[in-house]
Every structure is written in structure tokens, then in C-alpha cells.
C-alpha angles and dihedrals in degrees: 000000000000093000092061094047089053092068100077108111123221090236090057090049093052093047102037102038092054098039091047093063090048097046094042093064107091122212094254137115092224100123093200091060093043095052095050096069090050088070095044101073090067092056105061096054090046092054098039117101113180093180090232119134088235094047096122093049090048094051094046092052091050091047094056095041088054090060093062111090095207093051091047092055093049091048090052091057097041123092125218095257092057090049091054091048092055100250092125092052090064089065089070089086089067101050120109123280091243092057092046091051091051092048089052089053092048091052093050089051091050093049090050090049091053092047090052090051091050091050092047091051091049090051091051091050091051099246099130094133095051119095112241120228098207094179092057093046094047089063089082090066100076096175093081137039103251093186089071107040095166110059134041108232138176090270090057093056091044091050092047093053095044096044095048092045092051094044094050096042089058093049098086091048092051090046092054091051092048093052091046090055090048092053094045092049090049090055092043092053090050092052092047090051091053090056090062094056130082121241096271095046091046091053092051091047093051091049091050091049093052090047092054091048092053092046092051092049092050100089137119120282114285115224120230107265112255094012125130092252092051094049093044089055089056090045091055104035102031101030097033094227132137110266089218088064094053111148119181095209094049090045090053093051092048094055099037087098097180094043096230095130095252140088108232120195094266092054091048092051090053088062091063097056093100092052093048092051087062091061107030135048120175090216094057120094092214096055120087114204092204088059090048091058090048089051090052092051091048090055093048092047091050093052092046091053092049101041108024097084098170092047095230090133091244129096114224125202090255094051091048094050092048090051092053089062095055124100091239089062096050100034108021128175119252116277117242113214127212095270087059092049113049111213094224140033127238089251091053090049092052091048091048093051091047089052091050091048090052091048090049091049091050091049092049092050090048090051090052091050091048091049091052090050090048091050092050092048091050090050091050090047091053090051092050091048091051091050091048092052091047092050091047090052092049091048092048092049091048093050090047092052093051092047091051091048091050090052091051093050092048098044103035102030094240115186107212125195111201123192112183107314096333129089101226101177137017120188119188122213136173115279102275092210092054093044091047091051091050092047089059092058117093114263094020101088092076091050094065114107111256113251093018120133090247092054091049090049092052092047090049093052092049090049091051091051090055093052112101114249097244098149139030093223116109118231108228113235114243110230119203115242119248112271094017127105120254110263091232095044112106 
């Protein structure tokens, strides 16, 4: 699985990948045997998955460093402790120009990749208008020197080795904590479910739970991981060979699937499949597949601690053969499975539940606060809606009044005197249009009251008709202002 592949350290990669291609070449003139190792160095980096977010960058750097003859020789004579302390990184100054140029290019590509990730994250968070300080954000990526984004220097190799080593050494610890939280949450959910049941239902649920536990624990004996009995079982059932003919060296070669001369963690975990099948079955209700993977990792971790003497997280042929001669290999202790080793203590469970209770209380309080805010916002919205309706009504009434007033003025010839916002005087008159139409009828001109505005208008029109047409310009009629007397009115 991907978790297991993530446990290969960069130091192991630097040391093993390069040494494997050196050690794998036999002292022989058989060209077929000599040519085969030349193709092998490409394979381990391609199959390695450290699980780190900079895994590709790490593998590409190792791949090109391996191509430099000087660096290969220094690596062959450098132990793991010197690599961790940065002594190997200083040899970078002596590699070929071609390799350095390629490393510079790889670093520039990695810096651009990180900048793209930073920009993408900013876009997702909605900060498009905010200027990005890439130099400040690149500080979080400790595996490269962000102050020099153009060339790959000694500091870059030193940072890469130390960062990958630290990240991968913490992996097992983080995995244990994650599995512990999973188990405690699983138990917490079961207890919470019991609280929702009545006495009879709770009793049945508890009986079913105990039945499943007993059923899960009822399995064949599990061999100690990495012991002779366990490996012989693989030799017989997986390889189809006679257990009496068991040979550790042959066994190692059979299960070194990539042929690099080492058991990596993935290859080790594959050896425990038969043991895990004794305990777990995906079709059984009582078997948890998450626990199965944890059991696999426990077995792998145990073998690594017992066999990997140089702590490079790989098992070499020599380390494996030495382990097969130990008493622990021939007469191992019984292996205790997960159901025999609870992942958490009672005190840890109490602390976990208290933490969950506090989280739930905080969430409930937050929900109450949000509900209060929502209620207040709804109240304010209702007030605003009421004010809006009131203003719309006032506006509608005002418009209606002005329209009615305009109709009265138009139809009835009202003369309105307005002072400020108050109508101080309204004087009614006959409809001028109606009077004017009547004045144009024969016999009606004499009937107009003398001195009235209509009489003056008629006299004015007659006067205009008697003026000689000396110009084509129209004389604009002078209209009396509202509230003022007509200029011709006595």
C-alpha cells in the first residue's frame, strides 16, 4: 500500500541505489551478466514512492547524481552517519558540469512547481487581488534553498537529505497516532450508539459485540514475522517448494522482486500476506480491514527493527543472512496480534472523550451564537422591509396626488399659487380650451365678459391677424406665470 512505500528514506535511496549498481556487478567477463546491472539503476528510483510531496524531485536528483562517477565512488566509501551529517553533500562541488547543469534545471523546475501550487492555493482561497510574496511562502519548503532559485548547490543537497530523513523518520510515529485515534473513535461511536438504545436493545448489542470479538480472535496461530517458521510457510505455500529444502539465500533472491539486492518495505510486507489471511477476511463482519493494514505495518516495522542493523530502512542480503542465524529466527517468541495489544490505554480514552465533549460543547455554543446572529439579522431585515413598504406607499400617494392635481389643472383651468411646499391659493376659472372653442363660434364673441382673459385672448388674435406679414419669424406667445395677473387684465 502507499503507506508502506512512503517509508523509504532519502538517505537509503542515496546509499542503496548507488551501491546496488556497484555491488551487483560480478567480477566476471561474462558480458551478459555485466550488462544486466547497467539497466538496474534506473529501476529502483522508478519504483520508489516515498510518499513525500517532493518525491519526484528527490528521485530525479538521486538519478542524476548516480550518473557521476566521482560521486558514486564517494558514496561507496561513505557510511550512513556521514551522509546524515552532510559530508556527502560537500562532494557535489566535484561532480561533472553536465550533472550540475541538470541539477540546476531540476531545481528551477521544482521552484516553479511550488510557485504554481502557491498561486493555485491563493486562487482557491479567493485572494486574486493580493500580491503574493513567493520568497516568504517558499520558506515552508525546507528541502531546498529558496533564496537561490536558479542553481543547485551543496546546501540544496544537504537540505534535501536532512528534510527527507526527518520527514520519513516521523512517519511511523504519526501512523501510530493516527491508528490510535481511529480505534478510540471507533469505540466512542459504539458507546454513543449504546446510549440511544433501551435496556433490552443494549443487552443484545453488547452480546453481539462480544460474539464478534471472540469470533475474530478465533484464528490459527500466527507465526512470528521474519522467523524461520513464517518464511518456510511462504516458501511452501507461495513458492510451492519443499520446506525441508528451505534455503535463506534462495528465498531472498526469490522475493527480491526488483532484483536490486535489498528487501524494501513493500517487499517485506508482501511476505506477511499468508499470516494476515489467518486473521482477516474482507467478507467477515468481525474483521476490520483498517486493522489488517495496521497489523501488516506492525510486522514490517518489527522485522526492520530486528534485521536492519544499519538503519537505512532496507534489508540487504548480508543483513538477512545474519538474521537467519540468530536464536530469535530459529526459536521466536509468540506474536501478539492487535486484539491482544489494545492501541490505547483507559486514560487515553478518557482524555480523548473529554476532548470530543469539549469540541462538541464549543460547536454547540458556536451554533447558538450563529442562531442568535441569524435571528437578529432576520429582525433587522423585517424592519428594513417594513420601512421600504412605508416609503413605497408614501411615494405612491405623493405621485397619485400630483397626478390628480395635474388633471384638475388641465381639465378645470385651475390657477394655483404655490409658496414653498404649501398651496396658498387656488382660483377656479372656466376651462380655457372650452371657452376658446366657444369664442370661435359665430355669435359667441360678443358674449364674452369684457375684460376677461378670454376676451383679451380673442382681441389679441384679431390684432395679430391684422399685422402685415413682414417676416417669417414667429413671435413667441408670452404666457402669464402661475399666480400672476394677466398683463392685459385691468
